PDB file with SEQRES, HELIX, SHEET and CRYST1 records, atoms N, CA, C and O in Angstrom:
SEQRES   1 A   65  UNK UNK UNK UNK UNK UNK UNK UNK UNK UNK UNK UNK UNK          
SEQRES   2 A   65  UNK UNK UNK UNK UNK UNK UNK UNK UNK UNK UNK UNK UNK          
SEQRES   3 A   65  UNK UNK UNK UNK UNK UNK UNK UNK UNK UNK UNK UNK UNK          
SEQRES   4 A   65  UNK UNK UNK UNK UNK UNK UNK UNK UNK UNK UNK UNK UNK          
SEQRES   5 A   65  UNK UNK UNK UNK UNK UNK UNK UNK UNK UNK UNK UNK UNK          
HELIX    1 AA1 UNK A    3  UNK A    6  1                                   4    
HELIX    2 AA2 UNK A   22  UNK A   24  5                                   3    
HELIX    3 AA3 UNK A   37  UNK A   41  1                                   5    
HELIX    4 AA4 UNK A   43  UNK A   62  1                                  20    
SHEET    1 AA1 3 UNK A  18  UNK A  21  0                                        
SHEET    2 AA1 3 UNK A  10  UNK A  13 -1                                        
SHEET    3 AA1 3 UNK A  30  UNK A  34 -1                                        
CRYST1    1.000    1.000    1.000  90.00  90.00  90.00 P 1           1          
ATOM      1  N   UNK A   1     -25.757 -18.805  18.583  1.00  0.00           N  
ATOM      2  CA  UNK A   1     -26.142 -20.162  18.968  1.00  0.00           C  
ATOM      3  C   UNK A   1     -27.003 -20.109  20.260  1.00  0.00           C  
ATOM      4  O   UNK A   1     -26.803 -19.276  21.144  1.00  0.00           O  
ATOM      5  N   UNK A   2     -27.928 -21.009  20.306  1.00  0.00           N  
ATOM      6  CA  UNK A   2     -28.682 -21.059  21.580  1.00  0.00           C  
ATOM      7  C   UNK A   2     -28.039 -21.958  22.552  1.00  0.00           C  
ATOM      8  O   UNK A   2     -27.133 -22.726  22.230  1.00  0.00           O  
ATOM      9  N   UNK A   3     -28.516 -21.857  23.748  1.00  0.00           N  
ATOM     10  CA  UNK A   3     -27.987 -22.697  24.866  1.00  0.00           C  
ATOM     11  C   UNK A   3     -28.166 -24.157  24.539  1.00  0.00           C  
ATOM     12  O   UNK A   3     -27.310 -24.981  24.860  1.00  0.00           O  
ATOM     13  N   UNK A   4     -29.262 -24.481  23.910  1.00  0.00           N  
ATOM     14  CA  UNK A   4     -29.504 -25.908  23.528  1.00  0.00           C  
ATOM     15  C   UNK A   4     -28.516 -26.349  22.482  1.00  0.00           C  
ATOM     16  O   UNK A   4     -28.105 -27.510  22.497  1.00  0.00           O  
ATOM     17  N   UNK A   5     -28.120 -25.501  21.592  1.00  0.00           N  
ATOM     18  CA  UNK A   5     -27.141 -25.918  20.632  1.00  0.00           C  
ATOM     19  C   UNK A   5     -25.763 -26.103  21.179  1.00  0.00           C  
ATOM     20  O   UNK A   5     -24.976 -26.910  20.684  1.00  0.00           O  
ATOM     21  N   UNK A   6     -25.469 -25.318  22.245  1.00  0.00           N  
ATOM     22  CA  UNK A   6     -24.138 -25.353  22.808  1.00  0.00           C  
ATOM     23  C   UNK A   6     -24.022 -26.374  24.008  1.00  0.00           C  
ATOM     24  O   UNK A   6     -22.940 -26.575  24.559  1.00  0.00           O  
ATOM     25  N   UNK A   7     -25.108 -26.966  24.360  1.00  0.00           N  
ATOM     26  CA  UNK A   7     -25.135 -27.910  25.517  1.00  0.00           C  
ATOM     27  C   UNK A   7     -24.122 -29.114  25.319  1.00  0.00           C  
ATOM     28  O   UNK A   7     -23.606 -29.636  26.307  1.00  0.00           O  
ATOM     29  N   UNK A   8     -23.863 -29.517  24.131  1.00  0.00           N  
ATOM     30  CA  UNK A   8     -23.024 -30.577  23.909  1.00  0.00           C  
ATOM     31  C   UNK A   8     -21.553 -30.183  23.829  1.00  0.00           C  
ATOM     32  O   UNK A   8     -20.696 -31.066  23.812  1.00  0.00           O  
ATOM     33  N   UNK A   9     -21.233 -28.913  23.780  1.00  0.00           N  
ATOM     34  CA  UNK A   9     -19.880 -28.442  23.689  1.00  0.00           C  
ATOM     35  C   UNK A   9     -19.195 -28.464  25.010  1.00  0.00           C  
ATOM     36  O   UNK A   9     -19.829 -28.600  26.057  1.00  0.00           O  
ATOM     37  N   UNK A  10     -17.884 -28.327  24.962  1.00  0.00           N  
ATOM     38  CA  UNK A  10     -17.070 -28.297  26.101  1.00  0.00           C  
ATOM     39  C   UNK A  10     -16.508 -26.927  26.405  1.00  0.00           C  
ATOM     40  O   UNK A  10     -16.175 -26.157  25.503  1.00  0.00           O  
ATOM     41  N   UNK A  11     -16.407 -26.633  27.700  1.00  0.00           N  
ATOM     42  CA  UNK A  11     -15.953 -25.302  28.223  1.00  0.00           C  
ATOM     43  C   UNK A  11     -14.880 -25.458  29.226  1.00  0.00           C  
ATOM     44  O   UNK A  11     -14.842 -26.461  29.939  1.00  0.00           O  
ATOM     45  N   UNK A  12     -14.013 -24.517  29.314  1.00  0.00           N  
ATOM     46  CA  UNK A  12     -13.037 -24.541  30.421  1.00  0.00           C  
ATOM     47  C   UNK A  12     -13.540 -23.542  31.440  1.00  0.00           C  
ATOM     48  O   UNK A  12     -13.753 -22.372  31.122  1.00  0.00           O  
ATOM     49  N   UNK A  13     -13.733 -24.010  32.686  1.00  0.00           N  
ATOM     50  CA  UNK A  13     -14.183 -23.224  33.835  1.00  0.00           C  
ATOM     51  C   UNK A  13     -13.013 -22.579  34.496  1.00  0.00           C  
ATOM     52  O   UNK A  13     -12.158 -23.314  34.990  1.00  0.00           O  
ATOM     53  N   UNK A  14     -12.886 -21.315  34.558  1.00  0.00           N  
ATOM     54  CA  UNK A  14     -11.886 -20.623  35.262  1.00  0.00           C  
ATOM     55  C   UNK A  14     -11.982 -20.733  36.753  1.00  0.00           C  
ATOM     56  O   UNK A  14     -10.964 -20.791  37.443  1.00  0.00           O  
ATOM     57  N   UNK A  15     -13.147 -20.762  37.245  1.00  0.00           N  
ATOM     58  CA  UNK A  15     -13.387 -20.890  38.652  1.00  0.00           C  
ATOM     59  C   UNK A  15     -12.903 -22.282  39.211  1.00  0.00           C  
ATOM     60  O   UNK A  15     -12.230 -22.334  40.240  1.00  0.00           O  
ATOM     61  N   UNK A  16     -13.245 -23.350  38.542  1.00  0.00           N  
ATOM     62  CA  UNK A  16     -12.913 -24.740  39.006  1.00  0.00           C  
ATOM     63  C   UNK A  16     -11.695 -25.206  38.338  1.00  0.00           C  
ATOM     64  O   UNK A  16     -11.150 -26.224  38.763  1.00  0.00           O  
ATOM     65  N   UNK A  17     -11.201 -24.558  37.320  1.00  0.00           N  
ATOM     66  CA  UNK A  17      -9.859 -24.914  36.566  1.00  0.00           C  
ATOM     67  C   UNK A  17     -10.048 -26.302  35.971  1.00  0.00           C  
ATOM     68  O   UNK A  17      -9.182 -27.165  36.123  1.00  0.00           O  
ATOM     69  N   UNK A  18     -11.193 -26.529  35.283  1.00  0.00           N  
ATOM     70  CA  UNK A  18     -11.392 -27.885  34.745  1.00  0.00           C  
ATOM     71  C   UNK A  18     -12.402 -27.716  33.621  1.00  0.00           C  
ATOM     72  O   UNK A  18     -13.096 -26.702  33.541  1.00  0.00           O  
ATOM     73  N   UNK A  19     -12.481 -28.766  32.715  1.00  0.00           N  
ATOM     74  CA  UNK A  19     -13.412 -28.814  31.654  1.00  0.00           C  
ATOM     75  C   UNK A  19     -14.813 -29.126  32.177  1.00  0.00           C  
ATOM     76  O   UNK A  19     -14.962 -29.987  33.045  1.00  0.00           O  
ATOM     77  N   UNK A  20     -15.856 -28.437  31.663  1.00  0.00           N  
ATOM     78  CA  UNK A  20     -17.188 -28.638  32.115  1.00  0.00           C  
ATOM     79  C   UNK A  20     -18.098 -28.439  30.898  1.00  0.00           C  
ATOM     80  O   UNK A  20     -17.744 -27.871  29.865  1.00  0.00           O  
ATOM     81  N   UNK A  21     -19.310 -28.968  31.128  1.00  0.00           N  
ATOM     82  CA  UNK A  21     -20.395 -28.720  30.082  1.00  0.00           C  
ATOM     83  C   UNK A  21     -21.037 -27.375  30.386  1.00  0.00           C  
ATOM     84  O   UNK A  21     -20.926 -26.830  31.485  1.00  0.00           O  
ATOM     85  N   UNK A  22     -21.714 -26.864  29.357  1.00  0.00           N  
ATOM     86  CA  UNK A  22     -22.393 -25.568  29.454  1.00  0.00           C  
ATOM     87  C   UNK A  22     -23.250 -25.402  30.666  1.00  0.00           C  
ATOM     88  O   UNK A  22     -23.218 -24.356  31.315  1.00  0.00           O  
ATOM     89  N   UNK A  23     -23.993 -26.383  30.975  1.00  0.00           N  
ATOM     90  CA  UNK A  23     -24.901 -26.316  32.117  1.00  0.00           C  
ATOM     91  C   UNK A  23     -24.222 -26.424  33.456  1.00  0.00           C  
ATOM     92  O   UNK A  23     -24.852 -26.244  34.498  1.00  0.00           O  
ATOM     93  N   UNK A  24     -22.951 -26.715  33.433  1.00  0.00           N  
ATOM     94  CA  UNK A  24     -22.213 -26.948  34.737  1.00  0.00           C  
ATOM     95  C   UNK A  24     -21.415 -25.697  35.190  1.00  0.00           C  
ATOM     96  O   UNK A  24     -20.875 -25.678  36.295  1.00  0.00           O  
ATOM     97  N   UNK A  25     -21.346 -24.657  34.331  1.00  0.00           N  
ATOM     98  CA  UNK A  25     -20.639 -23.487  34.677  1.00  0.00           C  
ATOM     99  C   UNK A  25     -21.338 -22.249  34.342  1.00  0.00           C  
ATOM    100  O   UNK A  25     -22.171 -22.255  33.436  1.00  0.00           O  
ATOM    101  N   UNK A  26     -21.063 -21.172  35.009  1.00  0.00           N  
ATOM    102  CA  UNK A  26     -21.814 -19.867  34.698  1.00  0.00           C  
ATOM    103  C   UNK A  26     -20.942 -19.164  33.594  1.00  0.00           C  
ATOM    104  O   UNK A  26     -19.770 -19.473  33.379  1.00  0.00           O  
ATOM    105  N   UNK A  27     -21.610 -18.218  32.938  1.00  0.00           N  
ATOM    106  CA  UNK A  27     -21.015 -17.532  31.780  1.00  0.00           C  
ATOM    107  C   UNK A  27     -19.840 -16.622  32.168  1.00  0.00           C  
ATOM    108  O   UNK A  27     -19.013 -16.303  31.313  1.00  0.00           O  
ATOM    109  N   UNK A  28     -19.748 -16.195  33.442  1.00  0.00           N  
ATOM    110  CA  UNK A  28     -18.683 -15.263  33.901  1.00  0.00           C  
ATOM    111  C   UNK A  28     -17.339 -16.036  33.959  1.00  0.00           C  
ATOM    112  O   UNK A  28     -16.266 -15.447  33.823  1.00  0.00           O  
ATOM    113  N   UNK A  29     -17.427 -17.331  34.158  1.00  0.00           N  
ATOM    114  CA  UNK A  29     -16.227 -18.133  34.444  1.00  0.00           C  
ATOM    115  C   UNK A  29     -15.852 -19.100  33.311  1.00  0.00           C  
ATOM    116  O   UNK A  29     -14.934 -19.897  33.504  1.00  0.00           O  
ATOM    117  N   UNK A  30     -16.469 -19.079  32.209  1.00  0.00           N  
ATOM    118  CA  UNK A  30     -16.155 -20.087  31.224  1.00  0.00           C  
ATOM    119  C   UNK A  30     -15.502 -19.540  29.942  1.00  0.00           C  
ATOM    120  O   UNK A  30     -15.713 -18.399  29.530  1.00  0.00           O  
ATOM    121  N   UNK A  31     -14.712 -20.413  29.354  1.00  0.00           N  
ATOM    122  CA  UNK A  31     -13.952 -20.135  28.057  1.00  0.00           C  
ATOM    123  C   UNK A  31     -14.399 -21.103  27.125  1.00  0.00           C  
ATOM    124  O   UNK A  31     -14.388 -22.299  27.417  1.00  0.00           O  
ATOM    125  N   UNK A  32     -14.812 -20.665  25.972  1.00  0.00           N  
ATOM    126  CA  UNK A  32     -15.201 -21.699  24.931  1.00  0.00           C  
ATOM    127  C   UNK A  32     -16.319 -21.134  24.052  1.00  0.00           C  
ATOM    128  O   UNK A  32     -16.577 -19.931  24.030  1.00  0.00           O  
ATOM    129  N   UNK A  33     -16.944 -22.013  23.360  1.00  0.00           N  
ATOM    130  CA  UNK A  33     -16.948 -23.538  23.380  1.00  0.00           C  
ATOM    131  C   UNK A  33     -15.792 -24.098  22.548  1.00  0.00           C  
ATOM    132  O   UNK A  33     -15.185 -23.475  21.676  1.00  0.00           O  
ATOM    133  N   UNK A  34     -15.574 -25.340  22.928  1.00  0.00           N  
ATOM    134  CA  UNK A  34     -14.592 -26.149  22.226  1.00  0.00           C  
ATOM    135  C   UNK A  34     -15.316 -27.469  21.733  1.00  0.00           C  
ATOM    136  O   UNK A  34     -16.198 -27.986  22.420  1.00  0.00           O  
ATOM    137  N   UNK A  35     -14.955 -27.938  20.649  1.00  0.00           N  
ATOM    138  CA  UNK A  35     -15.668 -29.131  20.123  1.00  0.00           C  
ATOM    139  C   UNK A  35     -15.303 -30.424  20.801  1.00  0.00           C  
ATOM    140  O   UNK A  35     -16.040 -31.405  20.706  1.00  0.00           O  
ATOM    141  N   UNK A  36     -14.125 -30.445  21.516  1.00  0.00           N  
ATOM    142  CA  UNK A  36     -13.610 -31.631  22.163  1.00  0.00           C  
ATOM    143  C   UNK A  36     -13.203 -31.349  23.635  1.00  0.00           C  
ATOM    144  O   UNK A  36     -12.790 -30.238  23.970  1.00  0.00           O  
ATOM    145  N   UNK A  37     -13.323 -32.317  24.449  1.00  0.00           N  
ATOM    146  CA  UNK A  37     -12.811 -32.204  25.790  1.00  0.00           C  
ATOM    147  C   UNK A  37     -11.362 -31.891  25.835  1.00  0.00           C  
ATOM    148  O   UNK A  37     -10.929 -31.068  26.642  1.00  0.00           O  
ATOM    149  N   UNK A  38     -10.605 -32.511  25.006  1.00  0.00           N  
ATOM    150  CA  UNK A  38      -9.197 -32.313  24.942  1.00  0.00           C  
ATOM    151  C   UNK A  38      -8.808 -30.845  24.651  1.00  0.00           C  
ATOM    152  O   UNK A  38      -7.924 -30.280  25.295  1.00  0.00           O  
ATOM    153  N   UNK A  39      -9.501 -30.249  23.657  1.00  0.00           N  
ATOM    154  CA  UNK A  39      -9.281 -28.802  23.273  1.00  0.00           C  
ATOM    155  C   UNK A  39      -9.601 -27.917  24.395  1.00  0.00           C  
ATOM    156  O   UNK A  39      -8.869 -26.971  24.686  1.00  0.00           O  
ATOM    157  N   UNK A  40     -10.706 -28.205  25.050  1.00  0.00           N  
ATOM    158  CA  UNK A  40     -11.123 -27.312  26.222  1.00  0.00           C  
ATOM    159  C   UNK A  40     -10.052 -27.479  27.338  1.00  0.00           C  
ATOM    160  O   UNK A  40      -9.744 -26.472  27.976  1.00  0.00           O  
ATOM    161  N   UNK A  41      -9.487 -28.613  27.611  1.00  0.00           N  
ATOM    162  CA  UNK A  41      -8.533 -28.847  28.608  1.00  0.00           C  
ATOM    163  C   UNK A  41      -7.274 -27.961  28.370  1.00  0.00           C  
ATOM    164  O   UNK A  41      -6.541 -27.650  29.309  1.00  0.00           O  
ATOM    165  N   UNK A  42      -7.048 -27.574  27.122  1.00  0.00           N  
ATOM    166  CA  UNK A  42      -5.820 -26.819  26.757  1.00  0.00           C  
ATOM    167  C   UNK A  42      -6.211 -25.346  26.416  1.00  0.00           C  
ATOM    168  O   UNK A  42      -5.461 -24.636  25.746  1.00  0.00           O  
ATOM    169  N   UNK A  43      -7.378 -24.924  26.886  1.00  0.00           N  
ATOM    170  CA  UNK A  43      -7.796 -23.558  26.711  1.00  0.00           C  
ATOM    171  C   UNK A  43      -6.796 -22.482  27.046  1.00  0.00           C  
ATOM    172  O   UNK A  43      -6.559 -21.577  26.246  1.00  0.00           O  
ATOM    173  N   UNK A  44      -6.221 -22.568  28.192  1.00  0.00           N  
ATOM    174  CA  UNK A  44      -5.285 -21.551  28.694  1.00  0.00           C  
ATOM    175  C   UNK A  44      -4.021 -21.488  27.832  1.00  0.00           C  
ATOM    176  O   UNK A  44      -3.482 -20.411  27.575  1.00  0.00           O  
ATOM    177  N   UNK A  45      -3.561 -22.663  27.392  1.00  0.00           N  
ATOM    178  CA  UNK A  45      -2.361 -22.788  26.467  1.00  0.00           C  
ATOM    179  C   UNK A  45      -2.690 -22.142  25.119  1.00  0.00           C  
ATOM    180  O   UNK A  45      -1.880 -21.431  24.524  1.00  0.00           O  
ATOM    181  N   UNK A  46      -3.953 -22.432  24.652  1.00  0.00           N  
ATOM    182  CA  UNK A  46      -4.424 -21.862  23.348  1.00  0.00           C  
ATOM    183  C   UNK A  46      -4.370 -20.387  23.437  1.00  0.00           C  
ATOM    184  O   UNK A  46      -3.796 -19.719  22.577  1.00  0.00           O  
ATOM    185  N   UNK A  47      -4.980 -19.849  24.501  1.00  0.00           N  
ATOM    186  CA  UNK A  47      -4.969 -18.413  24.696  1.00  0.00           C  
ATOM    187  C   UNK A  47      -3.635 -17.777  24.758  1.00  0.00           C  
ATOM    188  O   UNK A  47      -3.419 -16.728  24.150  1.00  0.00           O  
ATOM    189  N   UNK A  48      -2.721 -18.376  25.477  1.00  0.00           N  
ATOM    190  CA  UNK A  48      -1.358 -17.927  25.601  1.00  0.00           C  
ATOM    191  C   UNK A  48      -0.650 -17.894  24.281  1.00  0.00           C  
ATOM    192  O   UNK A  48       0.044 -16.927  23.967  1.00  0.00           O  
ATOM    193  N   UNK A  49      -0.815 -18.950  23.492  1.00  0.00           N  
ATOM    194  CA  UNK A  49      -0.170 -19.002  22.141  1.00  0.00           C  
ATOM    195  C   UNK A  49      -0.760 -17.905  21.194  1.00  0.00           C  
ATOM    196  O   UNK A  49      -0.035 -17.239  20.455  1.00  0.00           O  
ATOM    197  N   UNK A  50      -2.045 -17.765  21.256  1.00  0.00           N  
ATOM    198  CA  UNK A  50      -2.676 -16.724  20.387  1.00  0.00           C  
ATOM    199  C   UNK A  50      -2.176 -15.337  20.856  1.00  0.00           C  
ATOM    200  O   UNK A  50      -1.877 -14.501  20.003  1.00  0.00           O  
ATOM    201  N   UNK A  51      -2.076 -15.061  22.143  1.00  0.00           N  
ATOM    202  CA  UNK A  51      -1.617 -13.771  22.567  1.00  0.00           C  
ATOM    203  C   UNK A  51      -0.205 -13.513  22.096  1.00  0.00           C  
ATOM    204  O   UNK A  51       0.114 -12.391  21.702  1.00  0.00           O  
ATOM    205  N   UNK A  52       0.704 -14.582  22.125  1.00  0.00           N  
ATOM    206  CA  UNK A  52       2.019 -14.405  21.663  1.00  0.00           C  
ATOM    207  C   UNK A  52       2.009 -14.048  20.177  1.00  0.00           C  
ATOM    208  O   UNK A  52       2.738 -13.152  19.749  1.00  0.00           O  
ATOM    209  N   UNK A  53       1.209 -14.726  19.412  1.00  0.00           N  
ATOM    210  CA  UNK A  53       1.148 -14.386  17.911  1.00  0.00           C  
ATOM    211  C   UNK A  53       0.586 -12.995  17.720  1.00  0.00           C  
ATOM    212  O   UNK A  53       1.077 -12.284  16.843  1.00  0.00           O  
ATOM    213  N   UNK A  54      -0.425 -12.544  18.487  1.00  0.00           N  
ATOM    214  CA  UNK A  54      -0.896 -11.191  18.338  1.00  0.00           C  
ATOM    215  C   UNK A  54       0.127 -10.173  18.718  1.00  0.00           C  
ATOM    216  O   UNK A  54       0.283  -9.167  18.025  1.00  0.00           O  
ATOM    217  N   UNK A  55       0.800 -10.388  19.751  1.00  0.00           N  
ATOM    218  CA  UNK A  55       1.896  -9.460  20.197  1.00  0.00           C  
ATOM    219  C   UNK A  55       2.977  -9.406  19.088  1.00  0.00           C  
ATOM    220  O   UNK A  55       3.494  -8.328  18.792  1.00  0.00           O  
ATOM    221  N   UNK A  56       3.297 -10.477  18.519  1.00  0.00           N  
ATOM    222  CA  UNK A  56       4.385 -10.483  17.380  1.00  0.00           C  
ATOM    223  C   UNK A  56       3.813  -9.713  16.195  1.00  0.00           C  
ATOM    224  O   UNK A  56       4.533  -8.902  15.612  1.00  0.00           O  
ATOM    225  N   UNK A  57       2.587  -9.918  15.820  1.00  0.00           N  
ATOM    226  CA  UNK A  57       1.989  -9.190  14.805  1.00  0.00           C  
ATOM    227  C   UNK A  57       1.913  -7.653  15.047  1.00  0.00           C  
ATOM    228  O   UNK A  57       2.104  -6.837  14.146  1.00  0.00           O  
ATOM    229  N   UNK A  58       1.633  -7.340  16.268  1.00  0.00           N  
ATOM    230  CA  UNK A  58       1.581  -5.904  16.669  1.00  0.00           C  
ATOM    231  C   UNK A  58       2.977  -5.305  16.591  1.00  0.00           C  
ATOM    232  O   UNK A  58       3.154  -4.194  16.091  1.00  0.00           O  
ATOM    233  N   UNK A  59       3.961  -6.036  17.081  1.00  0.00           N  
ATOM    234  CA  UNK A  59       5.342  -5.541  17.058  1.00  0.00           C  
ATOM    235  C   UNK A  59       5.839  -5.384  15.620  1.00  0.00           C  
ATOM    236  O   UNK A  59       6.524  -4.406  15.320  1.00  0.00           O  
ATOM    237  N   UNK A  60       5.528  -6.278  14.765  1.00  0.00           N  
ATOM    238  CA  UNK A  60       5.891  -6.249  13.287  1.00  0.00           C  
ATOM    239  C   UNK A  60       5.258  -4.997  12.672  1.00  0.00           C  
ATOM    240  O   UNK A  60       5.913  -4.254  11.941  1.00  0.00           O  
ATOM    241  N   UNK A  61       3.934  -4.768  12.991  1.00  0.00           N  
ATOM    242  CA  UNK A  61       3.246  -3.673  12.410  1.00  0.00           C  
ATOM    243  C   UNK A  61       3.836  -2.300  12.890  1.00  0.00           C  
ATOM    244  O   UNK A  61       3.987  -1.351  12.121  1.00  0.00           O  
ATOM    245  N   UNK A  62       4.149  -2.270  14.187  1.00  0.00           N  
ATOM    246  CA  UNK A  62       4.719  -1.037  14.816  1.00  0.00           C  
ATOM    247  C   UNK A  62       6.028  -0.755  14.197  1.00  0.00           C  
ATOM    248  O   UNK A  62       6.351   0.414  13.988  1.00  0.00           O  
ATOM    249  N   UNK A  63       6.860  -1.799  13.869  1.00  0.00           N  
ATOM    250  CA  UNK A  63       8.184  -1.634  13.304  1.00  0.00           C  
ATOM    251  C   UNK A  63       8.189  -1.384  11.795  1.00  0.00           C  
ATOM    252  O   UNK A  63       9.237  -1.144  11.196  1.00  0.00           O  
ATOM    253  N   UNK A  64       7.020  -1.443  11.206  1.00  0.00           N  
ATOM    254  CA  UNK A  64       6.845  -1.225   9.795  1.00  0.00           C  
ATOM    255  C   UNK A  64       7.162  -2.411   8.915  1.00  0.00           C  
ATOM    256  O   UNK A  64       7.334  -2.258   7.706  1.00  0.00           O  
ATOM    257  N   UNK A  65       7.245  -3.633   9.523  1.00  0.00           N  
ATOM    258  CA  UNK A  65       7.532  -4.796   8.714  1.00  0.00           C  
ATOM    259  C   UNK A  65       6.325  -5.327   7.993  1.00  0.00           C  
ATOM    260  O   UNK A  65       6.425  -6.316   7.267  1.00  0.00           O  
TER     261      UNK A  65                                                      
END                                                                             
């Protein structure tokens, strides 16, 4: 996707700890894109939940389940 296509998307800025538009945050500090402001606001929770799921999958695979 181009910057122009992503301009309307929402991002979570790790530096400012808030939801921002693409043009308001630099690439080193943003997580996203998210289709809604609400989803971007919960970016850290989303990452945490995904990490828990990945860890559970890894444990199951290592245990031979």
